[in-house]
Structures are given as structure tokens and as C-alpha cells.
C-alpha positions as CSV (number, residue, x, y, z in Angstrom):
1,M,7.4,9.9,-16.3
2,R,7.1,6.1,-16.5
3,V,5.1,4.3,-13.8
4,N,4.3,0.7,-13.4
5,Q,1.2,-0.8,-14.9
6,E,-0.4,-1.2,-11.6
7,Q,0.0,2.5,-11.0
8,S,-2.2,3.5,-14.0
9,V,-5.2,1.4,-13.5
10,A,-8.5,2.7,-12.3
11,M,-10.1,2.6,-8.9
12,L,-13.4,4.4,-9.7
13,P,-16.7,2.7,-9.1
14,T,-15.3,-0.7,-8.4
15,K,-13.2,-1.4,-5.3
16,R,-11.0,-3.9,-7.0
17,T,-7.4,-2.8,-7.2
18,A,-4.7,-3.5,-9.7
19,A,-2.8,-5.7,-7.2
20,Q,-5.9,-8.0,-7.1
21,N,-6.3,-8.2,-10.8
22,P,-4.1,-5.8,-12.8
23,N,-5.3,-7.1,-16.2
24,T,-9.0,-6.4,-15.6
25,A,-9.3,-3.4,-13.3
26,T,-9.3,-0.8,-15.9
27,T,-11.7,-2.6,-18.2
28,E,-14.1,-3.2,-15.3
29,M,-14.0,0.5,-14.4
30,D,-14.7,1.4,-18.0
31,R,-17.8,-0.8,-18.1
32,V,-19.2,0.6,-14.9
33,S,-18.5,4.2,-16.0
34,I,-19.9,3.9,-19.5
35,S,-23.1,2.0,-18.6
36,P,-25.3,4.6,-17.1
37,S,-28.5,2.6,-16.6
38,Q,-28.1,0.3,-13.6
39,G,-30.3,-1.1,-10.9
40,P,-30.3,0.3,-7.3
41,E,-27.4,-1.9,-6.2
42,G,-25.4,-1.4,-9.4
43,T,-25.8,-5.2,-10.2
44,Q,-28.7,-5.4,-12.7
45,P,-28.7,-3.1,-15.7
46,A,-32.0,-1.5,-16.4
47,T,-31.3,-1.7,-20.1
48,T,-28.8,-3.5,-22.2
49,N,-25.9,-1.2,-23.3
50,I,-23.1,-1.9,-25.7
51,V,-19.8,-1.4,-24.0
52,E,-17.7,1.0,-26.2
53,K,-14.0,0.7,-26.1
54,V,-12.1,3.7,-24.6
55,H,-9.9,5.0,-27.4
56,M,-9.5,8.2,-29.6
57,K,-12.3,8.2,-32.3
58,K,-11.6,8.7,-36.0
59,Q,-13.7,11.8,-36.4
60,L,-11.6,13.9,-38.8
61,G,-12.1,13.9,-42.5
62,L,-10.4,15.8,-45.4
63,L,-12.2,19.1,-44.6
64,E,-11.3,19.0,-41.0
65,G,-7.7,18.1,-41.9
66,C,-7.5,21.2,-44.1
67,A,-9.1,23.3,-41.4
68,I,-6.5,22.2,-38.8
69,I,-3.6,23.0,-41.1
70,L,-5.0,26.3,-42.3
71,G,-6.3,27.1,-38.8
72,I,-2.8,26.8,-37.2
73,I,-0.8,28.4,-40.0
74,I,-3.1,31.4,-40.6
75,G,-3.0,32.8,-37.1
76,S,-2.4,36.4,-36.3
77,G,1.2,36.4,-37.9
78,V,0.3,37.3,-41.4
79,F,-2.0,40.1,-40.2
80,V,0.5,41.5,-37.7
81,S,4.2,40.9,-38.4
82,P,5.2,40.7,-42.1
83,K,7.4,43.7,-41.2
84,G,9.9,41.2,-39.8
85,V,11.0,40.3,-43.3
86,I,11.0,43.7,-44.9
87,Q,13.0,45.4,-42.1
88,E,15.8,42.8,-42.4
89,V,16.2,42.8,-46.2
90,N,15.4,46.5,-47.0
91,A,13.9,45.6,-50.5
92,V,10.4,45.0,-51.7
93,G,11.4,42.4,-54.3
94,T,13.7,40.5,-51.9
95,S,10.9,40.4,-49.3
96,L,8.5,38.8,-51.8
97,V,11.1,36.3,-52.8
98,I,11.6,35.3,-49.2
99,W,7.9,34.8,-48.7
100,V,7.9,32.5,-51.8
101,V,10.9,30.6,-50.7
102,C,9.5,30.1,-47.2
103,G,6.4,28.8,-48.7
104,I,8.3,26.3,-50.9
105,L,10.4,25.3,-47.9
106,S,7.3,24.6,-45.9
107,M,5.8,22.6,-48.8
108,I,9.1,20.5,-48.9
109,G,8.9,19.8,-45.3
110,A,5.2,19.0,-45.5
111,L,5.9,16.5,-48.2
112,C,8.4,14.7,-46.0
113,Y,5.8,14.7,-43.2
114,A,3.3,13.2,-45.5
115,E,5.6,10.3,-46.0
116,L,6.3,10.0,-42.3
117,G,2.6,10.2,-41.4
118,T,1.7,7.4,-43.8
119,L,4.8,5.3,-42.9
120,I,4.2,5.7,-39.1
121,P,0.4,6.3,-38.7
122,K,0.7,7.4,-35.1
123,S,-0.4,10.6,-33.4
124,G,2.3,12.8,-31.8
125,G,3.9,14.3,-34.9
126,D,7.6,15.1,-34.5
127,Y,7.8,13.4,-31.1
128,A,6.5,10.1,-32.6
129,Y,8.9,10.2,-35.5
130,I,12.0,11.1,-33.4
131,F,11.1,8.4,-31.0
132,E,10.8,5.7,-33.7
133,A,14.0,6.9,-35.5
134,F,16.4,8.1,-32.9
135,G,15.2,6.6,-29.6
136,S,13.9,7.5,-26.3
137,L,16.1,10.4,-25.1
138,P,16.0,12.6,-28.1
139,A,12.2,12.2,-28.2
140,F,11.9,13.0,-24.5
141,L,14.0,16.2,-24.9
142,Y,11.7,17.3,-27.7
143,L,8.7,16.5,-25.6
144,W,10.3,18.4,-22.7
145,D,10.8,21.5,-24.7
146,A,7.5,21.3,-26.5
147,T,5.5,20.7,-23.3
148,F,7.1,23.3,-21.0
149,I,8.2,25.9,-23.5
150,F,6.8,25.7,-27.2
151,V,3.2,24.8,-26.4
152,P,2.2,26.9,-23.3
153,T,4.1,30.0,-24.5
154,T,2.5,29.9,-27.9
155,N,-0.9,29.4,-26.2
156,A,-0.2,32.4,-24.0
157,I,0.9,34.6,-26.9
158,M,-2.1,33.6,-29.1
159,G,-4.4,34.2,-26.1
160,M,-3.0,37.7,-25.5
161,T,-3.2,38.6,-29.2
162,F,-6.8,37.7,-29.3
163,A,-7.5,39.6,-26.0
164,S,-5.7,42.7,-27.3
165,Y,-7.9,42.9,-30.4
166,V,-11.0,42.3,-28.6
167,L,-10.3,44.9,-25.9
168,Q,-8.9,47.6,-28.2
169,P,-12.3,49.1,-29.3
170,F,-13.1,49.7,-25.6
171,F,-10.1,52.0,-25.2
172,A,-9.2,55.3,-26.8
173,A,-6.6,55.1,-29.6
174,D,-4.0,56.8,-27.5
175,C,-4.8,54.8,-24.4
176,Q,-2.8,51.6,-23.6
177,I,-4.7,48.6,-22.6
178,P,-3.9,47.5,-19.0
179,E,-1.8,44.3,-19.2
180,L,-3.9,42.7,-16.4
181,C,-7.0,43.1,-18.6
182,I,-5.3,41.3,-21.5
183,Q,-4.0,38.5,-19.3
184,L,-7.4,37.9,-17.6
185,L,-9.3,37.7,-21.0
186,A,-6.5,35.5,-22.4
187,A,-6.8,33.2,-19.4
188,V,-10.6,33.0,-19.8
189,T,-10.2,32.3,-23.5
190,I,-7.7,29.5,-23.0
191,C,-9.9,27.9,-20.3
192,L,-13.0,28.2,-22.5
193,L,-11.3,26.5,-25.5
194,T,-9.8,23.8,-23.3
195,F,-13.3,23.0,-22.0
196,I,-14.8,22.9,-25.5
197,N,-12.0,20.5,-26.5
198,C,-12.6,18.3,-23.5
199,Y,-16.4,18.4,-23.9
200,D,-16.9,17.7,-27.6
201,I,-14.3,17.2,-30.3
202,K,-17.0,17.3,-33.0
203,S,-18.1,20.8,-31.9
204,T,-14.4,21.9,-31.9
205,T,-13.8,20.7,-35.5
206,K,-17.1,22.3,-36.8
207,L,-15.9,25.6,-35.2
208,Q,-12.6,25.2,-37.0
209,N,-14.3,24.6,-40.3
210,V,-16.2,27.9,-40.0
211,I,-13.1,29.9,-38.8
212,M,-11.1,28.5,-41.6
213,F,-13.3,30.0,-44.2
214,A,-13.4,33.3,-42.2
215,K,-9.6,33.5,-42.2
216,V,-9.3,32.8,-45.9
217,A,-12.0,35.3,-46.7
218,A,-10.2,38.0,-44.6
219,L,-7.0,37.5,-46.6
220,V,-8.9,37.4,-49.9
221,I,-10.5,40.8,-49.0
222,I,-6.9,42.2,-48.5
223,V,-5.7,40.7,-51.8
224,I,-8.7,42.1,-53.7
225,V,-8.3,45.6,-52.3
226,G,-4.5,45.5,-53.0
227,V,-4.9,44.2,-56.6
228,T,-7.6,46.8,-57.3
229,W,-5.2,49.5,-56.0
230,M,-2.5,48.3,-58.3
231,C,-4.9,48.1,-61.3
232,M,-5.6,51.7,-60.6
233,G,-2.0,52.5,-61.6
234,H,-0.4,52.7,-58.1
235,M,2.7,50.8,-58.7
236,E,5.2,53.3,-57.4
237,N,6.2,51.0,-54.4
238,F,7.5,48.4,-56.8
239,E,10.0,50.6,-58.5
240,G,13.6,49.4,-57.9
241,L,12.4,46.1,-56.5
242,F,15.9,44.8,-55.4
243,D,17.6,48.1,-54.7
244,N,19.6,48.2,-51.5
245,T,19.0,44.5,-50.8
246,E,20.6,43.3,-47.6
247,T,23.4,40.7,-48.2
248,D,24.4,39.9,-44.7
249,P,23.8,36.1,-44.1
250,G,22.8,36.7,-40.5
251,K,20.1,39.3,-41.4
252,L,18.9,37.1,-44.3
253,S,18.5,34.2,-41.8
254,V,16.5,36.3,-39.4
255,A,14.3,37.4,-42.3
256,F,13.7,33.7,-43.2
257,Y,12.8,33.0,-39.6
258,S,10.3,35.7,-39.6
259,G,8.7,34.3,-42.8
260,I,8.9,30.7,-41.6
261,F,7.2,31.7,-38.3
262,S,4.1,32.9,-40.3
263,Y,4.1,29.4,-42.0
264,A,4.6,27.5,-38.8
265,G,2.0,24.8,-38.1
266,W,2.1,22.9,-41.4
267,N,3.1,19.7,-39.5
268,Y,0.4,19.9,-36.9
269,L,-2.1,17.6,-38.5
270,N,0.5,14.8,-38.0
271,F,-0.1,15.2,-34.3
272,M,-3.6,13.8,-34.8
273,T,-3.0,11.0,-37.4
274,E,-4.8,8.4,-35.3
275,E,-8.0,10.5,-35.3
276,L,-8.0,11.0,-39.1
277,R,-10.3,8.8,-41.2
278,E,-8.4,7.1,-44.0
279,P,-5.1,8.8,-43.0
280,Y,-3.2,7.3,-46.0
281,K,-5.4,9.3,-48.2
282,N,-6.6,12.4,-46.2
283,L,-3.3,13.2,-44.5
284,P,-1.3,13.8,-47.8
285,R,-4.4,15.3,-49.6
286,A,-4.9,17.8,-46.7
287,I,-1.2,18.8,-46.9
288,F,-1.2,19.0,-50.8
289,I,-4.3,21.3,-50.7
290,S,-3.5,23.5,-47.8
291,L,0.2,24.4,-48.3
292,P,0.0,25.6,-51.9
293,L,-3.2,27.6,-51.0
294,V,-1.4,29.2,-48.0
295,T,1.7,30.1,-50.1
296,V,-0.3,31.7,-52.8
297,I,-2.5,33.7,-50.4
298,Y,0.5,34.8,-48.3
299,V,2.5,36.0,-51.3
300,L,-0.5,37.9,-52.7
301,A,-1.4,39.4,-49.3
302,N,2.1,40.7,-48.8
303,M,2.1,42.1,-52.4
304,A,-1.1,43.9,-51.4
305,Y,0.5,45.3,-48.3
306,L,3.5,46.5,-50.2
307,A,1.4,48.0,-52.9
308,V,-0.5,50.2,-50.4
309,L,2.1,50.8,-47.7
310,T,5.7,51.9,-48.1
311,P,8.4,49.9,-46.5
312,Q,8.8,52.6,-43.8
313,E,5.1,52.5,-43.1
314,L,5.3,48.6,-42.8
315,I,8.2,48.8,-40.3
316,A,6.5,51.5,-38.3
317,S,3.2,49.5,-37.9
318,N,2.6,47.1,-35.1
319,A,-0.5,45.6,-36.8
320,I,0.0,45.9,-40.6
321,A,-3.4,44.6,-41.6
322,V,-5.1,47.2,-39.4
323,T,-2.9,50.0,-40.8
324,F,-3.8,48.7,-44.3
325,G,-7.6,48.6,-43.5
326,N,-7.5,52.1,-42.0
327,K,-5.8,53.5,-45.1
328,M,-7.9,51.7,-47.8
329,M,-11.3,50.4,-46.5
330,G,-12.8,53.5,-44.9
331,Y,-15.9,52.7,-42.9
332,F,-15.3,48.9,-43.4
333,A,-11.9,49.1,-41.7
334,W,-13.4,47.5,-38.6
335,I,-13.5,44.2,-40.5
336,I,-9.8,43.7,-40.3
337,P,-9.3,43.7,-36.5
338,V,-12.4,41.5,-36.1
339,M,-10.9,39.0,-38.5
340,V,-7.5,39.2,-36.7
341,A,-9.3,38.4,-33.5
342,V,-11.3,35.5,-35.1
343,S,-8.1,34.2,-36.6
344,S,-6.2,34.3,-33.3
345,F,-9.1,32.6,-31.6
346,G,-9.2,29.8,-34.2
347,G,-5.5,29.3,-34.2
348,L,-5.5,29.0,-30.4
349,S,-8.2,26.4,-30.5
350,V,-6.3,24.3,-33.0
351,H,-3.1,24.6,-31.1
352,I,-4.8,23.5,-27.9
353,M,-6.4,20.5,-29.6
354,T,-3.3,19.3,-31.6
355,S,-0.6,19.8,-28.9
356,S,-2.6,17.8,-26.4
357,R,-2.2,14.7,-28.5
358,M,1.6,15.0,-28.4
359,C,1.5,15.1,-24.6
360,F,-1.0,12.2,-24.7
361,V,1.3,10.0,-26.9
362,G,4.3,10.9,-24.8
363,A,2.6,9.7,-21.6
364,R,1.5,6.6,-23.5
365,N,5.2,5.8,-24.2
366,G,6.1,6.4,-20.6
367,H,7.7,9.8,-21.0
368,M,5.1,11.7,-19.0
369,P,2.9,10.8,-16.0
370,A,0.6,7.9,-16.8
371,I,-2.5,9.9,-16.1
372,L,-1.8,12.1,-19.1
373,S,-2.3,9.1,-21.4
374,H,-5.8,8.6,-20.1
375,I,-9.1,9.3,-22.0
376,N,-12.4,10.5,-20.7
377,V,-14.7,7.5,-20.8
378,N,-17.7,9.5,-21.9
379,K,-16.3,12.1,-24.4
380,F,-13.2,10.1,-25.6
381,S,-11.0,13.1,-25.3
382,P,-7.6,13.3,-23.7
383,T,-9.0,15.5,-20.9
384,P,-6.0,15.1,-18.5
385,S,-3.5,16.3,-21.1
386,L,-5.7,19.2,-22.1
387,V,-6.1,20.4,-18.5
388,F,-2.4,19.9,-17.8
389,L,-1.4,22.1,-20.8
390,C,-4.1,24.6,-19.9
391,I,-2.5,25.0,-16.4
392,L,1.0,25.5,-18.0
393,S,-0.4,28.1,-20.4
394,L,-2.0,30.1,-17.6
395,I,1.4,30.1,-15.8
396,M,3.0,31.4,-18.9
397,L,0.5,34.3,-18.9
398,C,2.0,35.5,-15.6
399,I,5.6,35.6,-17.1
400,S,6.4,39.0,-18.4
401,D,9.2,37.8,-20.7
402,V,7.3,34.9,-22.3
403,Y,8.5,36.1,-25.8
404,V,12.1,35.7,-24.7
405,L,11.4,32.0,-24.0
406,I,10.2,31.6,-27.6
407,T,13.4,33.4,-28.9
408,Y,15.6,31.1,-26.8
409,C,14.0,27.9,-28.1
410,S,13.3,28.7,-31.7
411,I,16.7,27.4,-32.8
412,V,16.2,24.2,-30.8
413,E,12.7,23.7,-32.3
414,S,14.2,24.0,-35.8
415,T,16.8,21.4,-34.9
416,F,14.1,19.0,-33.9
417,I,12.2,19.6,-37.1
418,M,15.4,18.8,-39.0
419,L,15.7,15.6,-37.0
420,S,12.1,14.7,-37.9
421,V,12.8,15.2,-41.6
422,G,16.1,13.3,-41.2
423,A,14.1,10.4,-40.0
424,V,12.9,10.1,-43.7
425,L,16.5,9.4,-44.7
426,Y,17.0,7.1,-41.7
427,F,14.0,5.0,-42.5
428,R,14.9,4.8,-46.2
429,Y,18.2,3.2,-45.1
430,K,16.9,1.0,-42.3
431,Y,13.6,-0.2,-43.9
432,P,14.2,0.1,-47.7
433,K,11.4,-2.4,-48.5
434,R,8.7,-1.1,-46.1
435,E,5.6,-0.1,-47.9
436,R,5.3,3.7,-48.3
437,P,1.9,5.0,-49.5
438,I,3.6,8.4,-50.1
439,K,7.2,8.3,-51.2
440,V,9.0,11.6,-52.0
441,S,12.2,12.0,-53.9
442,I,15.3,11.4,-51.8
443,L,16.4,14.9,-52.7
444,T,13.4,16.4,-50.9
445,P,14.5,15.6,-47.3
446,I,18.2,16.2,-48.2
447,V,17.4,19.8,-49.5
448,F,15.2,20.5,-46.5
449,C,17.8,19.3,-43.9
450,L,20.5,21.4,-45.7
451,I,18.4,24.5,-45.5
452,C,17.5,23.8,-41.9
453,A,21.2,23.4,-41.1
454,F,21.9,26.8,-42.6
455,L,19.1,28.4,-40.5
456,I,20.5,26.7,-37.4
457,V,24.2,27.4,-37.9
458,V,23.9,31.1,-38.8
459,P,22.1,32.2,-35.7
460,C,24.8,30.5,-33.6
461,Y,27.1,33.2,-35.0
462,V,24.5,36.1,-34.9
463,A,22.9,35.3,-31.5
464,P,25.1,33.0,-29.6
465,Y,23.6,33.9,-26.2
466,E,20.0,33.0,-27.3
467,V,21.3,29.7,-28.8
468,L,23.1,28.8,-25.6
469,M,20.0,29.5,-23.4
470,G,18.0,27.3,-25.7
471,I,20.5,24.5,-25.3
472,L,20.6,24.9,-21.6
473,I,16.8,24.7,-21.3
474,T,16.8,21.5,-23.4
475,I,19.5,19.7,-21.4
476,T,17.8,20.4,-18.1
477,G,15.4,17.7,-19.2
478,I,18.1,15.0,-19.0
479,P,18.0,14.6,-15.2
480,F,14.2,14.3,-15.3
481,Y,14.6,11.7,-18.1
482,Y,16.8,9.5,-15.9
483,V,14.7,10.0,-12.8
484,G,11.3,9.6,-14.4
485,V,12.0,7.1,-17.2
486,V,15.2,5.2,-16.7
487,W,15.0,4.8,-12.9
488,R,12.7,1.8,-12.4
489,N,13.3,0.8,-8.8
490,K,11.7,3.8,-7.2
491,P,11.0,3.8,-3.4
492,V,7.8,2.4,-2.2
493,W,6.6,5.8,-0.8
494,L,7.1,7.4,-4.2
495,C,5.3,4.6,-6.0
496,N,2.4,4.9,-3.6
497,F,2.2,8.6,-4.1
498,I,2.1,8.2,-7.9
499,T,-0.6,5.6,-7.6
500,T,-2.7,7.7,-5.2
501,T,-2.4,10.8,-7.4
502,T,-3.2,8.8,-10.6
503,H,-6.4,7.4,-9.0
504,I,-7.6,10.8,-7.7
505,C,-7.1,12.3,-11.2
506,Q,-8.9,9.4,-12.8
507,K,-11.9,10.0,-10.5
508,L,-11.7,13.8,-11.2
509,F,-11.6,13.5,-15.0
510,M,-13.6,10.2,-15.3
511,S,-10.7,8.8,-17.4
512,A,-9.3,5.4,-18.1
513,T,-6.3,4.1,-20.1
514,E,-6.7,3.6,-23.8
515,E,-8.0,0.3,-25.1
516,K,-6.8,-1.0,-28.4
517,E,-9.4,-1.3,-31.3
518,D,-10.3,-4.8,-32.5
């Protein structure tokens, strides 16, 4: 929610308020906080320190960019739920075709985001592009859904998936893990990863690099085992590839959604554009390396699953990779659940890191409380945004029907992604002569938008109740938009409350407003 400039300035070590000098209060606070070596009275520095501006540092290179994309895409989905495709289409060949098409669709979308990311080199991803193209209200509604539904529910689900795989060895095979145990371990994991992201971004990115190689290695193991099985002559599951293929458009669209869900996250590097070194080079390079690699690995992994397990076994399994490992890897079957847990842990870490930047940029634009646009003056991380999303994620852990919220808002999220890609067409029309380091064919965003439109319209016929609930959740943000953003002349008591809350949070998080680079 938008607040006045004097409401977002600091009142930490200095006693000067924004009303006395609104242009220098934050800067003075930053200097006092950053300079640790001072005399007894705080007037004479013991040593001369260079004052470093408070802003997000460019700490991400090409490897880190690839690790973010691969880290968020290769979560637990490809290890757990490929059955979502096969159970809708009823044919092995059609299932593999859908995995290929979903990968191509993701690459098409990623190409559009490469153009957007180099045309508008701002963090925030979809929120930033919708804001620039279509204005404040649509951007706020996306931020509303993402902040209160998409992000915390995804964090909760990822945390519970990780907790389930960690706890499973401590329980008998026929014993169900208590839900409270899963929730508590998930909560500890979310808090731990939030702390790491607050404390040291470099450590987080190094962790992601290691986990990225572990994830790819796990899928490569599955592919090698599956290819070896096929080379031994076990091709019976591929007989009659397209027999009994489902032709109902509704079921095909649901199958596409299951496939696309496993590719979800290809646009998350755009959330951190401002922290990427040489974004005009590294953003498109990371996309061009990661998406084809993921598509090839996913298709081969699903081919390996289908070679070893029948469609009926796939549909009956709740964790396909584990079932695959138990059948084919003997004493080494334990590797798969460990890799699923590591993959879930890494995916959660990336999701926490990237989504906080969207919240940070939204607050910077006045669409969220000003404190969420502040940066820790020592670690240069968006600590308030990270803690805020952590709290929301913990709340989601307590909701038993968290998966239902994802179902309600999946159509809405697809609509916002279509709007983001539609921004490519809008900017081509409005700014035809603006320099574009990456420029895709005009057919690319058109094809992507048409496919998204199909995937949006069909579920309106198949699942109208879920679509309606998603729309209702979205439009509940409109009153908050007018109260928090449009309404400027707020009563004095409310302004004072916002100011006091902001100052308390600044002291708590040792944070200050972002300063522009020279």
C-alpha cells in the first residue's frame, strides 16, 4: 500500500525525523548503520570507512542464472506426478508428445520473457511487465494473487513435500506420517531457508549451484537406467503408442496443465534481473541453455518411466521415481527419495529467493507497505519482504485445503502469464523503435498467447466452479487497491500508525530504503 515519503524514512540511530529533513533522514541513518567503528559519543570515527550505497548487489552470473531456472523448474514434480498426463490421455505416445509440446511451449514463453527482460531490465518479472504495459490495477491484482496465494501456497507445498521424503525412512512402509510432523518440519525448513536468504545471498546461490548438479544427476541416473532397460529389449510398453488416445479437449487441456506445471518456473530469473551481472547477455543465455536442457531431460526421463512401468503402475503410484527406483535399482533405490528431498529443498530455496523480489518491487512501486521495499543495510537483502512471505507461508501450512487454493488460482495465473507475453506485442506497437537486445519473431508471442487462450477458455467449460473461485479471489484485491494505493488523503491517525509501524520494522530489520546507483 502506498504511503507518503515521510512515512518510509528511517528513525534508527539518529533522532532526526523526516519532517525535519525528509531528503536526508534515510541517508544519514544508512551512514550511521553501515559505519561500525565510531568513537564513544558516536561523533568521531575510529577508522575511515567508505559508505556503501544501500541497493541490491549484482551478484548473479550465468551459472547462478542457470541454477535459478533449473532449480525452480526441476522441483519434485517430475519425480512425483508425471501420472497427471498419462491418466488423462490413456496413451504412451500421446503422453510423450504432450511432454515435448509443453517443453516447446515453455521455450516459446521463455523467448518472449528474454525480450521483455532485456527491454525492461527491472526485477519483479510478470508484475513489472504488466505494470509497464497495462498499468497499475492489473499489476496490483497480479501482485495480490501472487503474494497471498501463488507464493505462500507453493512454499507450503514444497516444504511439505520435502518434509514427507525426509520423514518417510523413520516410519514403517504401511504407517502414515502424522500430518503435524510434516507441518512442523516444513515450517522449520521454510524458516531456515528464509534466514539463509536474509543472511547471505552468496551462500544461497552457491547452495543452488550444488543442488542444480545434484538434480540433473538424479534425472540422468533415471534416464540411464531406463535406456539400459530398453536396450535389453524391453520395449513392450511402447507397442501401440497411440492406441485409445483421449480426444476430449477438456481432458487434453488438463493433461497439458499437468505437463506445464512440471515446467513451471522458467520465468523466475526475470524476478531478479537487477541482481544479474550483464543482464543483456546472461539473462537470454541462461534461458537458452536451461529450457532446451530441461525439455530433453524431462522427455527422456518420462520415456524411462514408461519403459519400466506400465501406464497402470504409473497411475497407481504416488511417487513415480520412487516406484521406478524400487523396481530397477535394488540396493541403490534409496538414492531416489534422497534426490527428491534434495530437489524439493533446492526448489523451495529458489522460490523463496525469487518471489521476495516481486514483493520488494511491488512495494517500491507503492503497491505494498513501504517497509517491504527496504533493504538490510549490512547484508543488502530484502529482509522485510523475505520475512513477510515466510509468515504467509507458515499460515498456509495450517490450512488443510492448501491444494484447493492452487487449483482455484491456476487459471488466473495462466491469464497473467498471457498478459505478460501480450506485453511484447503491446511494446512492439507502442515503442517500435526502442532498442531490443533480444528480438523474437512477432509470431512467437502470438502463438504463445493463442495457446494460453485455449488453456484458459477450455477449463471454463470443464471446471467453471474453480474458475469462478479464482476470479473471486482476484477481484477481492480491488477494494484494497483503492484503499491502499488510490486513496491518498488518509486520516492522520492512520498515517501515524503506518509511520510508527514502519520505523519499528526498520529498527527490527536494520533496513533502509533503496538508494540508486551512481
